[in-house]
N, C-alpha and C positions, 0 to 999 in steps of 0.2 A: 570662300575660295572652292572652286568646282575642280575636281580632279577627273581627268578624261578617262572613260572607262576602256577606251582602245589602247592608248599608249601610256597612259598614266601622268601626263603632263599636267602640272597645275595652271589654272586660268581664273581670271577674276570672275566675281559673281555676275558680272553684267554681259560676259561673253556668251554668245550663242553657240559658235563653233570653236573647236580646238585650234588654238594658234599654232601647233606643232603639226598635227596630222590632218586637221580639216573635219574630224569626226564631229557630229552634232552632240552637243552637250545637253545633259538633263539634269536639272537641278532636283535635290531631293526634297526640298521645301513644297509644301502644297498651298496653293492660294485658295482661300475659302471666304465666302461671303459673311458667313456667321462665324464669328470668333468662338463661339462656344462649341460649335461642331468640328473644331479643329482638333480637338483632342480626342473625339469619338472614334473608336476603331472602324476601319473601312469595312464593309461588307465583303464577303468572299464572292468571286466570279462564278456563276454557274452556267457552264456550257448548254445552249439549248439544243445542241444537235443539228443535223440536216432533216429537212422535210422528207418523207417517205417518197415523194415523187421524185426529188432530186436524187436521192440515194438510189432509186431503181434505175434512173436514167443513166447514173453514173456506172452501175453494176453492168447495164446492157452495153454501155460503150466500152467498158473494159473487156466484156466477152467478145464483142466485134473485134477489138484490136487484137486480141489473142487469136481469132481466126485470121486476121490479116496477116499476123506474124507467122503463124504455122504455114500458110500458103506461101509466103515469101521465102521461109526456110526450105520448103519442099523445092520451091522453083530455083533457088540458089543451087540446092544439091542437084537438081536435074541439069541445071547449066553446066555445073562443074564436072559431072560424070558423064554429060551428053547421053543421057538415058532420059526419055521422055514418059515412060508408062506410068511411073508413080504419080506424076502430076494429075492425071485423069481422075483416078480414084480419089485423090485428096480434094479435088475441086468438086466431086460428086457428093462426098462426105460432108464437107462444109456447107455446100448449097442446100443439103437435107437437114443438117443441124439448124442452119438459119431460118429454113422454112418451118421447121418443128418449133423451134424455141421463139420465133416472131421477133427476131432482133432486127 
């Protein structure tokens, strides 16, 4: 008998989805080709992490989105107050930062 982890309903062992809520059922039994290894403890999962290139590109993308959000916030403020002068130095500072940081 398999108990649904979502709703707690009892289902038969052959059922793949819960008859009550439709959630995918997962059996606690493990299928093993070698019966002797069925009792052996499982090896712990070790996360390999992200490669340095992917991590660097994610950081650069996050920084670029930060600049976009800053520019959008200043633009919304300029539109709501109908004052345009803060937009010009903001664009200049963001362009300078983008050029210096090579984003």
